[in-house]
SEGU-825869 format. One record per residue: residue number from 0; residue in one letter; x, z, y of N, C-alpha, C, O in turn. Coordinates in steps of 0.2 Angstrom, whole numbers, plus 5000, padded with zeros to 4 digits. Layout:
(vexfi NUM, 'A', (X, Z, Y), (X, Z, Y), (X, Z, Y), (X, Z, Y))
...
This chain:
(vexfi 0, 'M', (5300, 5168, 4484), (5292, 5168, 4485), (5290, 5167, 4492), (5293, 5170, 4497))
(vexfi 1, 'I', (5286, 5162, 4493), (5284, 5160, 4500), (5277, 5163, 4500), (5272, 5162, 4496))
(vexfi 2, 'Q', (5275, 5167, 4506), (5269, 5169, 4507), (5267, 5168, 4514), (5270, 5164, 4518))
(vexfi 3, 'Q', (5261, 5170, 4516), (5258, 5169, 4523), (5263, 5171, 4528), (5266, 5176, 4527))
(vexfi 4, 'E', (5263, 5167, 4534), (5268, 5169, 4539), (5275, 5168, 4538), (5279, 5169, 4542))
(vexfi 5, 'T', (5277, 5165, 4532), (5284, 5163, 4531), (5286, 5157, 4535), (5282, 5152, 4535))
(vexfi 6, 'R', (5292, 5157, 4538), (5295, 5151, 4541), (5299, 5148, 4536), (5303, 5151, 4533))
(vexfi 7, 'L', (5299, 5141, 4536), (5303, 5137, 4532), (5306, 5131, 4536), (5303, 5129, 4541))
(vexfi 8, 'K', (5312, 5129, 4533), (5315, 5123, 4536), (5312, 5117, 4533), (5309, 5117, 4527))
(vexfi 9, 'V', (5312, 5111, 4536), (5309, 5105, 4534), (5315, 5101, 4531), (5320, 5099, 4535))
(vexfi 10, 'A', (5315, 5098, 4525), (5320, 5095, 4522), (5319, 5087, 4522), (5321, 5084, 4517))
(vexfi 11, 'D', (5316, 5084, 4527), (5314, 5077, 4527), (5315, 5075, 4535), (5316, 5079, 4539))
(vexfi 12, 'N', (5314, 5068, 4536), (5315, 5066, 4543), (5308, 5064, 4546), (5307, 5059, 4549))
(vexfi 13, 'S', (5303, 5068, 4544), (5296, 5067, 4547), (5296, 5069, 4555), (5291, 5067, 4558))
(vexfi 14, 'G', (5301, 5073, 4557), (5301, 5075, 4564), (5300, 5082, 4565), (5302, 5085, 4570))
(vexfi 15, 'A', (5298, 5086, 4560), (5297, 5093, 4560), (5304, 5096, 4558), (5307, 5094, 4554))
(vexfi 16, 'R', (5306, 5102, 4562), (5312, 5105, 4560), (5310, 5112, 4556), (5314, 5114, 4552))
(vexfi 17, 'E', (5305, 5115, 4559), (5303, 5122, 4556), (5295, 5122, 4556), (5292, 5120, 4560))
(vexfi 18, 'V', (5293, 5125, 4550), (5286, 5126, 4550), (5284, 5133, 4548), (5288, 5137, 4545))
(vexfi 19, 'L', (5278, 5135, 4549), (5275, 5142, 4548), (5270, 5141, 4543), (5265, 5138, 4544))
(vexfi 20, 'T', (5270, 5145, 4537), (5265, 5145, 4532), (5258, 5148, 4534), (5258, 5154, 4537))
(vexfi 21, 'I', (5253, 5144, 4534), (5246, 5147, 4535), (5243, 5149, 4529), (5240, 5155, 4529))
(vexfi 22, 'K', (5243, 5145, 4523), (5239, 5147, 4517), (5243, 5144, 4511), (5246, 5138, 4512))
(vexfi 23, 'V', (5243, 5147, 4506), (5245, 5145, 4499), (5239, 5142, 4496), (5234, 5146, 4494))
(vexfi 24, 'L', (5240, 5136, 4494), (5235, 5132, 4490), (5235, 5134, 4483), (5241, 5135, 4480))
(vexfi 25, 'G', (5230, 5133, 4479), (5230, 5133, 4472), (5226, 5139, 4469), (5228, 5141, 4463))
(vexfi 26, 'G', (5222, 5142, 4472), (5218, 5148, 4469), (5215, 5152, 4474), (5217, 5152, 4480))
(vexfi 27, 'S', (5210, 5155, 4473), (5206, 5159, 4478), (5209, 5165, 4480), (5209, 5167, 4486))
(vexfi 28, 'G', (5213, 5169, 4476), (5216, 5175, 4478), (5224, 5174, 4478), (5227, 5179, 4478))
(vexfi 29, 'R', (5227, 5168, 4478), (5234, 5167, 4477), (5237, 5169, 4484), (5236, 5167, 4489))
(vexfi 30, 'K', (5243, 5173, 4483), (5246, 5176, 4488), (5253, 5173, 4489), (5255, 5172, 4495))
(vexfi 31, 'T', (5257, 5171, 4484), (5263, 5168, 4485), (5264, 5161, 4482), (5260, 5159, 4477))
(vexfi 32, 'A', (5269, 5158, 4484), (5270, 5151, 4481), (5278, 5150, 4479), (5282, 5154, 4482))
(vexfi 33, 'N', (5279, 5146, 4475), (5286, 5145, 4472), (5288, 5137, 4473), (5284, 5134, 4476))
(vexfi 34, 'I', (5293, 5135, 4470), (5295, 5128, 4471), (5290, 5124, 4467), (5288, 5125, 4462))
(vexfi 35, 'G', (5288, 5119, 4471), (5283, 5114, 4468), (5276, 5115, 4470), (5272, 5111, 4469))
(vexfi 36, 'D', (5275, 5121, 4473), (5268, 5122, 4475), (5267, 5120, 4482), (5271, 5118, 4486))
(vexfi 37, 'V', (5260, 5118, 4484), (5258, 5115, 4490), (5256, 5121, 4495), (5252, 5125, 4492))
(vexfi 38, 'I', (5257, 5120, 4501), (5255, 5125, 4506), (5253, 5122, 4512), (5254, 5116, 4513))
(vexfi 39, 'V', (5249, 5125, 4516), (5246, 5123, 4522), (5250, 5126, 4528), (5251, 5132, 4528))
(vexfi 40, 'C', (5253, 5122, 4532), (5258, 5125, 4537), (5257, 5122, 4544), (5254, 5117, 4545))
(vexfi 41, 'T', (5259, 5125, 4549), (5259, 5122, 4556), (5266, 5121, 4558), (5271, 5125, 4557))
(vexfi 42, 'V', (5267, 5116, 4562), (5274, 5114, 4565), (5276, 5119, 4571), (5272, 5119, 4575))
(vexfi 43, 'K', (5281, 5122, 4570), (5284, 5127, 4575), (5289, 5124, 4580), (5290, 5125, 4586))
(vexfi 44, 'N', (5293, 5119, 4577), (5299, 5116, 4580), (5299, 5109, 4578), (5299, 5108, 4572))
(vexfi 45, 'A', (5299, 5104, 4582), (5300, 5097, 4581), (5304, 5093, 4585), (5306, 5095, 4591))
(vexfi 46, 'T', (5307, 5088, 4582), (5311, 5083, 4586), (5307, 5079, 4590), (5301, 5077, 4588))
(vexfi 47, 'P', (5309, 5077, 4596), (5306, 5072, 4600), (5305, 5065, 4597), (5310, 5063, 4594))
(vexfi 48, 'G', (5300, 5062, 4597), (5299, 5055, 4594), (5297, 5055, 4587), (5298, 5050, 4584))
(vexfi 49, 'G', (5296, 5061, 4584), (5295, 5061, 4577), (5287, 5060, 4575), (5283, 5059, 4580))
(vexfi 50, 'V', (5286, 5059, 4569), (5279, 5057, 4566), (5275, 5063, 4567), (5269, 5062, 4570))
(vexfi 51, 'V', (5277, 5069, 4566), (5273, 5075, 4567), (5275, 5079, 4574), (5281, 5078, 4575))
(vexfi 52, 'K', (5271, 5082, 4577), (5272, 5086, 4583), (5271, 5093, 4582), (5269, 5095, 4578))
(vexfi 53, 'K', (5274, 5097, 4587), (5273, 5104, 4587), (5266, 5106, 4588), (5262, 5103, 4592))
(vexfi 54, 'G', (5264, 5110, 4584), (5257, 5112, 4583), (5252, 5109, 4578), (5247, 5111, 4577))
(vexfi 55, 'D', (5255, 5103, 4575), (5251, 5100, 4570), (5250, 5104, 4564), (5255, 5108, 4562))
(vexfi 56, 'V', (5244, 5104, 4561), (5243, 5107, 4554), (5244, 5102, 4549), (5241, 5097, 4549))
(vexfi 57, 'V', (5249, 5103, 4544), (5251, 5099, 4539), (5251, 5102, 4532), (5251, 5108, 4532))
(vexfi 58, 'K', (5251, 5098, 4527), (5252, 5101, 4520), (5260, 5099, 4519), (5263, 5095, 4521))
(vexfi 59, 'A', (5263, 5104, 4514), (5270, 5103, 4513), (5270, 5106, 4505), (5267, 5110, 4503))
(vexfi 60, 'V', (5275, 5103, 4502), (5277, 5105, 4495), (5284, 5109, 4496), (5289, 5106, 4499))
(vexfi 61, 'I', (5285, 5114, 4493), (5291, 5118, 4493), (5296, 5115, 4489), (5295, 5114, 4483))
(vexfi 62, 'V', (5302, 5114, 4491), (5308, 5112, 4487), (5314, 5116, 4486), (5318, 5115, 4482))
(vexfi 63, 'R', (5314, 5122, 4491), (5320, 5126, 4490), (5317, 5133, 4492), (5313, 5134, 4496))
(vexfi 64, 'T', (5319, 5138, 4488), (5317, 5145, 4489), (5323, 5150, 4488), (5328, 5148, 4484))
(vexfi 65, 'K', (5324, 5155, 4492), (5329, 5160, 4491), (5328, 5164, 4485), (5333, 5166, 4482))
(vexfi 66, 'S', (5322, 5165, 4483), (5321, 5169, 4477), (5323, 5166, 4470), (5324, 5169, 4465))
(vexfi 67, 'G', (5323, 5159, 4470), (5325, 5155, 4465), (5320, 5154, 4460), (5314, 5156, 4460))
(vexfi 68, 'V', (5321, 5150, 4455), (5317, 5148, 4449), (5321, 5149, 4443), (5327, 5147, 4442))
(vexfi 69, 'R', (5317, 5151, 4438), (5320, 5152, 4431), (5320, 5146, 4427), (5314, 5143, 4427))
(vexfi 70, 'R', (5325, 5144, 4424), (5325, 5138, 4419), (5324, 5140, 4412), (5324, 5146, 4411))
(vexfi 71, 'N', (5322, 5135, 4408), (5321, 5137, 4401), (5327, 5140, 4397), (5326, 5144, 4392))
(vexfi 72, 'D', (5333, 5138, 4399), (5339, 5141, 4396), (5340, 5148, 4398), (5345, 5151, 4396))
(vexfi 73, 'G', (5337, 5151, 4403), (5338, 5158, 4405), (5342, 5158, 4412), (5342, 5164, 4415))
(vexfi 74, 'S', (5344, 5153, 4414), (5348, 5153, 4420), (5343, 5152, 4426), (5337, 5150, 4426))
(vexfi 75, 'Y', (5346, 5154, 4432), (5342, 5154, 4438), (5345, 5149, 4443), (5351, 5149, 4444))
(vexfi 76, 'I', (5341, 5146, 4447), (5343, 5142, 4453), (5341, 5145, 4459), (5335, 5145, 4460))
(vexfi 77, 'K', (5345, 5147, 4463), (5344, 5150, 4470), (5347, 5146, 4475), (5352, 5143, 4474))
(vexfi 78, 'F', (5344, 5146, 4481), (5346, 5142, 4487), (5347, 5147, 4493), (5345, 5153, 4492))
(vexfi 79, 'D', (5351, 5145, 4498), (5352, 5149, 4503), (5346, 5150, 4508), (5347, 5154, 4513))
(vexfi 80, 'E', (5342, 5145, 4508), (5336, 5145, 4513), (5330, 5143, 4510), (5330, 5140, 4504))
(vexfi 81, 'N', (5324, 5144, 4513), (5318, 5141, 4511), (5316, 5135, 4514), (5317, 5134, 4520))
(vexfi 82, 'A', (5314, 5130, 4510), (5313, 5123, 4513), (5307, 5120, 4510), (5305, 5121, 4504))
(vexfi 83, 'C', (5304, 5115, 4514), (5299, 5111, 4511), (5299, 5104, 4514), (5303, 5102, 4518))
(vexfi 84, 'V', (5295, 5100, 4511), (5294, 5093, 4512), (5287, 5092, 4514), (5282, 5093, 4511))
(vexfi 85, 'I', (5286, 5089, 4520), (5279, 5087, 4523), (5276, 5081, 4519), (5279, 5076, 4518))
(vexfi 86, 'I', (5270, 5082, 4516), (5267, 5077, 4512), (5260, 5075, 4516), (5257, 5078, 4520))
(vexfi 87, 'R', (5258, 5069, 4514), (5251, 5066, 4516), (5246, 5069, 4511), (5247, 5073, 4506))
(vexfi 88, 'D', (5240, 5067, 4512), (5234, 5069, 4508), (5235, 5066, 4501), (5232, 5069, 4496))
(vexfi 89, 'D', (5238, 5060, 4500), (5239, 5057, 4494), (5245, 5059, 4490), (5247, 5056, 4485))
(vexfi 90, 'K', (5248, 5065, 4493), (5254, 5068, 4490), (5260, 5064, 4490), (5265, 5066, 4487))
(vexfi 91, 'G', (5260, 5059, 4495), (5266, 5056, 4496), (5270, 5059, 4502), (5267, 5062, 4506))
(vexfi 92, 'P', (5276, 5058, 4503), (5280, 5061, 4508), (5278, 5057, 4515), (5277, 5051, 4515))
(vexfi 93, 'R', (5278, 5061, 4521), (5277, 5058, 4527), (5284, 5055, 4530), (5283, 5050, 4534))
(vexfi 94, 'G', (5289, 5058, 4528), (5296, 5055, 4530), (5298, 5050, 4525), (5295, 5049, 4520))
(vexfi 95, 'T', (5303, 5046, 4527), (5306, 5041, 4523), (5312, 5044, 4519), (5314, 5040, 4514))
(vexfi 96, 'R', (5315, 5049, 4521), (5321, 5052, 4518), (5320, 5059, 4517), (5317, 5063, 4521))
(vexfi 97, 'I', (5323, 5062, 4511), (5323, 5069, 4509), (5330, 5071, 4508), (5334, 5067, 4505))
(vexfi 98, 'F', (5332, 5076, 4511), (5339, 5078, 4512), (5342, 5082, 4507), (5348, 5084, 4508))
(vexfi 99, 'D', (5339, 5084, 4502), (5342, 5089, 4497), (5340, 5088, 4490), (5336, 5084, 4488))
(vexfi 100, 'L', (5343, 5092, 4486), (5341, 5093, 4479), (5334, 5094, 4478), (5331, 5099, 4481))
(vexfi 101, 'L', (5330, 5091, 4473), (5323, 5092, 4472), (5322, 5094, 4465), (5325, 5092, 4460))
(vexfi 102, 'L', (5318, 5099, 4464), (5316, 5102, 4458), (5308, 5101, 4457), (5306, 5105, 4452))
(vexfi 103, 'V', (5305, 5098, 4461), (5298, 5097, 4460), (5295, 5091, 4456), (5299, 5087, 4454))
(vexfi 104, 'N', (5289, 5091, 4454), (5287, 5086, 4449), (5282, 5081, 4453), (5278, 5078, 4450))
(vexfi 105, 'Y', (5283, 5080, 4459), (5280, 5075, 4463), (5283, 5068, 4463), (5289, 5068, 4465))
(vexfi 106, 'V', (5280, 5063, 4460), (5284, 5057, 4458), (5286, 5054, 4465), (5292, 5051, 4465))
(vexfi 107, 'K', (5282, 5053, 4470), (5284, 5050, 4476), (5289, 5054, 4480), (5293, 5051, 4484))
(vexfi 108, 'V', (5289, 5061, 4479), (5294, 5065, 4483), (5301, 5064, 4479), (5306, 5064, 4483))
(vexfi 109, 'T', (5301, 5064, 4473), (5307, 5064, 4469), (5310, 5058, 4469), (5316, 5057, 4468))
(vexfi 110, 'S', (5307, 5052, 4470), (5310, 5046, 4469), (5313, 5044, 4476), (5316, 5038, 4476))
């Protein structure tokens, strides 16, 4: 579960390494987000020469969480860290490569 002030690693090559969650999108009183949800975050650590810079406010979709997600057969998928992929306003990824397993339903992110 991702909530406000949670730090996440970035799983793409957009230039950001770590982000801090500002807001969970998708409802007026929504407090937590899980895999596939969109969040608003700020870049806390970035690589030099990247597309996004430190201090930029960006949208991201969550691709890995420590708490895991339950599948229809009853099994759970859990990861060692929380991670996200930075997206544009049209829900396409800002980077050109994504570094890990994806469980989200975004067509442009999963392809």
